[in-house]
N, C-alpha and C positions, 0 to 999 in steps of 0.2 A: 743681463737679461734675460726671460724666458722666451720661445716662442711654441704657440702651442698650433698645433695642425688640425684644421676641422675637417671632418668627414663631410664630402658632399652629397647632400643630399637631393636625390632628383624623384619624389616622391609624387605620384600620378596620384589627383583627386578620384574619389570612389563616387559611383553614381549609385542612387539606389533607384531599383523598377517597381512600379507599383504592380506588383506581382497579385494584387487581388483579383486585378482585369482578368486573368487568367481563368476565373471563376466562371467567366462567361463563354461557352461555348463557341460562338462565333469567331469570338478575340484568341480563343484557344486555337484554333482551326488554322485562322491567318495566320499566326504569328509560327504555326507548325509549318505551314506552306512557303512561308519566309524564309524561315530557316534551311530549309530543304532544297529549296531553289539558290540558295546562297553555296548550301555544301556541293550542289551540282556544277556549278560554277568551280567550286575550286576543284572538283575530282576532273574536269573536263580539260584542265590546264594539264598538257604531258611532259612539261619539262620538270627534270628532278630538283626537286629543292631540297635545302637542309631542314632539319627537325624544326629548328627555331622559328624558321620562315614560316613554316607550315603553322606552327602553333601561334604565332602572332596573327597568322591569316586568318584563323579557325576562332580565335577570341575577338578579334574585331567584326567577323562577320555576325557573331553571335550579339554582340553590343548594338551593332548596327540596325539588326532586325528588331533587338528590345527598346531601342530609343526611339524607332520609328513607330511600333505598334502601342508598346507598354508604356510609353511616358515616364517620366520620372517622377517617383514616389516621395511622398510627405516623409520627414525624419519625425520619428516617434519621440515625443516628450519624454525625457527622463525622470523617474519617478523618485523621490527623496529616500536618502539610504534606511532613516528611521523615519516612522511617521510621529505625529503630534501625538496619537494616543499612544505610543509605545513610550515615547517620553514622558507621558504623564503618568503611565503605571510604572515607570523607573523610578520618579520619583513618589508615588505611594510608597514604593516597598522599602526607599530611603528612609521613609518618615517611620514604618512601621520596625525599623532595625533597632532602634534602642529598647522597644518592649520586648524583646526575645527574652533577654536576661531576667523579666522582671514576672512574669507568669506562664502559664501552660497557653490561657487562651491568646496570648500575644505571639507566642510562638506558631500557634496555628494561623494566627492570621498572617505571621511573616511569609510561612510556608505557603500558602495559597496566593499570596501577590507577587511571591518569586514563582511559582508554577504559571502565572500568569503573563509575567515577562517573557 
């Protein structure tokens, strides 16, 4: 009997923020003020903290400010790897391939179709 050890994964879900809102100057200014206020709160804390705790506090303050002002963005729809037009060009090239050895005109047509792909 064989036993497999699985790696424990604690993946944090990523959130995408609507960064297009930062193009608006009013939203941009309010986001900057919010982040600066949160950093002032972190700087006001006089006790020494380890770097990891400081990093977590900084990261959470930026995320909280972004979630409050920017809101979550929509996921972008993925484009297909090869479009239908490209597949049509490939099929056209495939149909011209037997003509290469038949004539000079067939060779030129195949070269043109090959360059188009």
